[in-house]
C-alpha positions as CSV (number, residue, x, y, z in Angstrom):
1,M,395.3,89.4,33.3
2,R,397.5,86.6,34.6
3,Q,397.2,82.8,34.4
4,F,398.3,80.5,37.2
5,F,398.9,76.7,36.8
6,G,399.5,74.5,39.8
7,M,399.5,70.8,40.1
8,S,400.1,67.8,42.4
9,R,400.8,64.4,41.0
10,R,399.8,62.8,44.3
11,G,396.4,64.6,44.3
12,D,397.2,67.1,47.0
13,L,395.0,70.1,46.2
14,R,396.8,72.4,48.7
15,E,400.1,71.6,47.0
16,A,398.5,72.4,43.6
17,V,397.3,75.9,44.7
18,S,400.4,76.8,46.7
19,G,401.3,80.3,45.9
20,L,397.9,81.2,44.4
21,S,396.3,84.4,45.8
22,M,393.2,86.4,44.9
23,P,392.0,84.3,41.9
24,Q,389.1,85.6,40.0
25,M,388.3,82.4,38.1
26,L,389.2,78.8,38.8
27,F,389.4,75.7,36.7
28,L,389.8,72.3,38.4
29,M,391.0,69.1,36.6
30,S,391.1,66.1,38.9
31,N,391.2,62.4,38.9
32,G,388.1,60.2,39.3
33,R,388.9,59.1,42.8
34,Q,389.3,62.5,44.4
35,F,387.2,64.7,42.2
36,E,384.3,65.3,44.5
37,E,386.6,65.8,47.5
38,H,388.7,68.3,45.5
39,V,385.6,70.3,44.4
40,K,384.5,70.8,48.0
41,E,388.1,71.6,49.2
42,L,388.6,74.2,46.4
43,E,385.5,76.0,47.4
44,K,386.6,76.1,51.1
45,L,390.0,77.4,50.1
46,F,388.6,80.1,47.8
47,P,385.0,80.7,48.9
48,G,382.8,82.5,46.4
49,V,385.3,82.5,43.6
50,P,383.7,81.3,40.3
51,S,384.9,77.8,39.4
52,I,384.2,74.9,37.1
53,G,385.8,71.5,37.1
54,C,385.9,68.1,35.5
55,I,387.7,64.7,35.6
56,G,390.6,64.8,33.3
57,M,394.4,65.3,32.7
58,S,395.8,68.8,32.7
59,Y,399.1,70.4,31.6
60,D,401.3,73.4,31.3
61,T,404.8,72.5,30.3
62,Q,404.1,68.9,31.5
63,V,401.1,66.6,31.7
64,V,399.5,65.6,35.0
65,E,398.0,62.2,34.2
66,D,396.6,61.1,37.6
67,G,396.7,63.9,40.2
68,V,395.1,67.3,40.2
69,G,395.7,70.5,38.3
70,V,394.3,74.0,38.9
71,I,394.3,76.9,36.4
72,A,393.4,80.3,37.8
73,F,392.8,83.7,36.1
74,S,393.4,86.9,38.1
75,D,394.4,90.5,37.9
76,G,391.9,91.9,35.4
77,V,389.1,89.5,34.6
78,C,385.4,89.6,35.2
79,A,384.0,86.1,35.4
80,A,380.8,84.1,36.1
81,A,380.4,80.3,36.4
82,N,377.3,78.1,36.3
83,V,375.7,74.9,34.9
84,L,373.1,73.9,32.4
85,E,371.5,70.7,33.8
86,Q,369.7,67.7,32.2
87,V,371.8,68.0,29.1
88,S,370.7,64.6,27.8
89,V,367.1,65.8,27.9
90,M,366.6,69.5,27.8
91,P,369.5,71.8,28.5
92,V,367.5,74.8,27.1
93,R,365.4,74.6,30.2
94,Y,368.2,76.3,32.1
95,I,369.2,78.9,29.5
96,E,368.1,81.8,31.6
97,R,371.2,81.1,33.8
98,L,373.5,81.7,30.9
99,E,371.6,84.8,29.8
100,R,371.8,86.3,33.3
101,D,375.5,85.5,33.6
102,L,376.2,87.1,30.3
103,N,374.5,90.3,31.4
104,H,376.5,90.2,34.6
105,V,379.8,89.9,32.8
106,N,378.6,92.4,30.1
107,G,381.0,90.9,27.6
108,S,381.5,91.5,23.9
109,Q,383.0,89.6,21.0
110,K,386.2,91.6,21.4
111,D,387.0,90.8,25.1
112,T,384.9,87.8,26.3
113,I,385.1,84.0,26.0
114,C,382.9,81.1,27.2
115,I,384.9,78.1,28.4
116,D,382.9,74.9,29.1
117,F,383.4,71.4,30.6
118,C,380.7,69.0,29.5
119,A,379.5,65.6,30.8
120,G,377.9,64.5,27.5
121,N,375.4,65.2,24.7
122,D,377.9,67.8,23.5
123,A,376.3,68.6,20.1
124,C,373.0,69.6,21.7
125,V,374.7,71.5,24.5
126,L,376.7,73.5,22.0
127,T,373.7,74.4,20.0
128,T,371.9,75.6,23.1
129,I,374.8,77.7,24.4
130,H,375.5,79.1,21.0
131,S,371.9,80.3,20.7
132,V,372.7,82.8,23.4
133,L,376.4,83.6,22.7
134,K,375.8,84.3,19.0
135,G,373.8,87.4,19.8
136,R,377.0,89.1,21.1
137,G,379.4,87.2,18.8
138,I,381.1,85.6,21.8
139,S,383.2,82.5,21.0
140,L,383.3,79.2,23.0
141,V,386.2,76.9,23.7
142,G,385.8,73.7,25.8
143,G,385.8,70.0,26.0
144,T,384.3,66.8,27.5
145,G,385.5,65.4,30.9
146,D,385.5,61.9,32.1
147,G,383.2,60.0,34.4
148,G,380.0,61.9,33.4
149,K,380.5,64.6,36.1
150,V,381.4,68.3,36.2
151,S,381.4,70.9,38.9
152,A,380.5,74.5,39.3
153,N,381.0,76.8,42.3
154,G,381.7,74.0,44.7
155,R,379.0,71.6,43.7
156,V,379.2,68.4,41.6
157,Y,376.7,67.7,38.8
158,E,375.9,64.8,36.6
159,D,374.3,65.1,33.1
160,A,375.3,68.7,33.0
161,V,377.6,71.2,31.3
162,A,379.6,73.7,33.5
163,Y,380.5,77.0,31.8
164,A,382.6,80.0,32.6
165,L,382.1,83.4,31.0
166,V,385.4,85.3,31.2
167,R,385.9,89.0,30.2
168,N,389.4,90.2,29.8
169,E,389.4,93.7,31.3
170,N,392.8,94.6,29.8
171,G,392.6,93.5,26.2
172,R,391.2,91.2,23.5
173,V,390.5,87.5,23.4
174,K,390.4,85.2,20.4
175,A,389.5,81.5,19.9
176,Y,391.4,79.1,17.6
177,K,390.9,75.5,16.4
178,E,393.8,73.4,15.1
179,N,393.2,70.5,12.7
180,I,396.2,68.3,11.9
181,Y,394.3,66.2,9.3
182,H,393.4,66.6,5.7
183,T,391.2,64.8,3.2
184,K,392.4,61.5,1.9
185,G,391.7,60.8,-1.7
186,N,388.3,61.6,-3.2
187,Y,386.2,59.4,-0.9
188,R,382.7,60.6,-0.1
189,F,380.3,58.6,2.0
190,I,376.7,58.8,2.9
191,A,376.1,57.4,6.4
192,S,373.1,55.2,7.1
193,Q,371.8,52.7,9.6
194,T,373.1,55.0,12.4
195,D,372.2,54.9,16.1
196,K,372.4,58.4,17.4
197,A,372.1,57.5,21.0
198,R,375.1,55.0,20.8
199,Y,377.1,57.1,18.2
200,I,377.1,54.1,15.9
201,M,377.7,54.3,12.1
202,G,376.2,51.2,10.5
203,S,376.7,51.7,6.7
204,L,378.6,53.9,4.3
205,N,377.3,54.1,0.8
206,G,375.1,51.1,1.6
207,M,378.0,48.9,2.6
208,P,378.9,47.8,6.2
209,A,381.0,50.7,7.7
210,K,383.7,48.3,9.1
211,Q,384.2,46.6,5.7
212,V,384.5,50.0,3.9
213,Y,387.1,51.2,6.4
214,Q,389.1,48.0,6.2
215,K,389.0,47.7,2.5
216,I,390.3,51.3,1.9
217,L,393.1,51.2,4.5
218,K,393.9,47.5,4.4
219,V,393.8,47.0,8.1
220,T,392.5,44.2,10.4
221,E,389.6,44.6,12.7
222,Q,391.9,44.8,15.6
223,Q,393.9,47.7,14.1
224,I,390.8,49.9,13.6
225,P,390.7,51.6,17.0
226,T,394.3,52.8,16.7
227,Q,394.2,53.4,13.0
228,T,391.8,56.3,13.7
229,F,394.8,58.2,15.1
230,K,396.0,58.4,11.4
231,N,392.7,58.1,9.6
232,P,389.6,59.4,11.3
233,F,386.4,60.3,9.4
234,G,385.3,63.9,8.8
235,K,381.9,65.4,8.6
236,I,381.5,68.2,6.1
237,N,380.2,71.3,7.9
238,G,380.0,74.2,5.4
239,E,383.6,75.0,4.5
240,D,384.9,73.2,7.6
241,V,385.3,69.5,8.4
242,C,384.5,68.2,11.9
243,I,386.7,65.2,12.8
244,I,385.0,62.0,13.9
245,S,387.1,59.5,15.9
246,I,386.4,55.8,15.9
247,K,385.9,54.3,19.3
248,E,385.5,50.6,18.6
249,V,384.1,48.0,16.3
250,V,380.5,46.8,17.0
251,G,379.7,43.9,14.7
252,D,379.9,45.3,11.2
253,S,379.4,48.8,12.4
254,L,381.7,51.4,13.9
255,A,381.1,53.2,17.2
256,C,382.4,56.7,17.2
257,F,383.1,59.5,19.8
258,R,380.8,61.9,18.0
259,Q,377.3,61.5,16.8
260,V,376.7,60.5,13.1
261,N,373.3,60.8,11.6
262,D,371.6,59.2,8.6
263,S,372.4,61.1,5.4
264,D,375.5,62.8,6.8
265,V,378.1,63.4,4.2
266,L,381.5,62.0,5.4
267,V,385.1,62.0,4.1
268,L,388.1,60.0,5.1
269,L,391.0,62.0,6.6
270,E,394.7,61.3,7.0
271,L,397.3,62.7,9.4
272,G,399.3,65.7,8.1
273,D,402.7,67.1,9.1
274,Y,401.5,68.0,12.6
275,R,404.8,69.5,13.7
276,A,404.6,72.0,10.8
277,I,400.9,72.6,11.5
278,V,401.6,73.4,15.1
279,K,404.2,75.9,14.1
280,D,401.8,77.5,11.7
281,T,399.2,77.9,14.5
282,I,401.8,79.5,16.8
283,Q,402.8,81.8,14.0
284,M,399.2,82.8,13.4
285,I,398.7,83.6,17.0
286,R,401.8,85.7,17.2
287,K,400.6,87.6,14.1
288,D,397.3,88.3,15.8
289,F,398.8,89.2,19.2
290,S,401.9,91.2,20.0
291,R,401.3,90.8,23.8
292,I,399.9,87.6,25.2
293,S,398.8,87.2,28.8
294,A,397.6,83.6,28.7
295,V,396.6,80.7,26.4
296,F,394.1,78.2,27.6
297,S,393.7,75.1,25.4
298,V,391.9,71.8,25.2
299,N,393.8,69.0,23.5
300,C,392.1,65.7,22.5
301,L,393.1,62.5,24.3
302,F,393.9,61.0,20.9
303,R,396.2,63.9,20.1
304,Y,397.9,63.3,23.5
305,K,398.4,59.6,22.7
306,L,399.6,60.3,19.1
307,F,402.1,63.0,20.2
308,S,403.3,60.8,23.2
309,E,403.8,57.7,21.0
310,N,405.8,59.8,18.6
311,G,407.9,61.5,21.3
312,Y,406.5,64.9,20.5
313,M,404.2,65.8,23.5
314,Q,406.9,67.4,25.6
315,E,408.2,69.4,22.7
316,Y,404.7,70.4,21.8
317,L,404.0,71.8,25.3
318,Q,407.4,73.7,25.2
319,E,406.5,75.2,21.9
320,M,403.1,76.4,23.1
321,S,404.6,77.8,26.3
322,A,406.8,80.0,24.3
323,L,403.7,82.0,23.5
324,G,403.3,82.8,27.2
325,S,401.5,81.2,30.1
326,H,399.9,78.1,28.6
327,G,397.7,75.5,30.3
328,G,394.7,73.3,29.7
329,L,392.8,70.1,29.6
330,V,393.2,66.8,27.9
331,G,389.6,66.2,26.7
332,Y,387.4,63.5,25.3
333,G,386.0,65.8,22.7
334,E,386.7,69.4,21.8
335,H,384.3,72.4,21.5
336,Y,384.7,75.3,19.2
337,N,381.8,77.7,19.0
338,N,378.9,75.5,18.1
339,R,381.0,72.6,16.8
340,F,381.8,69.4,18.6
341,V,385.0,67.8,17.1
342,N,387.4,65.0,17.9
343,Q,391.2,64.7,17.6
344,S,391.6,68.5,17.6
345,M,393.0,71.4,19.7
346,T,390.9,74.4,20.6
347,C,392.3,77.3,22.5
348,V,391.6,80.9,23.6
349,V,394.3,83.5,23.7
350,F,394.1,86.5,26.1
351,E,395.9,89.7,25.2
């Protein structure tokens, strides 16, 4: 298979797809002003080609912050695209669409990936999708777009998740998740007084969450929203830890980018040597694949900000591109199988 990346910083979709011919799967990442226009135009340019899209920044060896980016797969993929609607209420109502598409693609764990762009309620969405994918052992990589909108096959949807099932006809696929944080100290917290709808964490071990965070890290209230770049929370999930970013302070509580429930066991995390961790990830991928056709990734907005502030973002994209054709989305939350995480990178590698 082959991966194409095209972009236009001025939002000219025709410029972004210049040179693209015979795509078999399309991914659109546009700005909020032109998203709906771009969705319709992409369908006119490539009628009938499966596509999904969202509002967000994109990248290959450089980041497109406020324009349009298009990623296309061609030359040896079988793909299907669709949506699950009403994700805030009952995404399972539309599960037959996913089951039908999975049968059409006829994929397996070895050669197929599900890539999704979500408009919200990510944890419920992932549980729903995973209930179908797990039967065939198929992995999922994806993320959350901006503006509460996604697209599939030329139509814009709100309160939905758009998904693409992609089978590599010429080799394997494998999903990866990169975590640049590790546990800080021996802190263990039991969350309480949570508001699941607003992603609010009220108390930790019976104390106001804001007070606990400030006391441990010795930061002011104003520093908390940026301190999360270095010290997010983590939710223990078996042997893994799902990262939870802090969005803002709400009274004595902390609003997060991921749902926290009463009685969740949390830990405090701290930033590791991310340059070394990225190199380890690349080395792991090279060990698994001697030939790489493409890498599609989702990087968290907070990773983008952290890397940019430390002058590393451009170097990071160059390092990833050394693997082969690399492109992806800057997301507001990352998906890896049935897990919704923050401040992470997830990717799929195509042989």
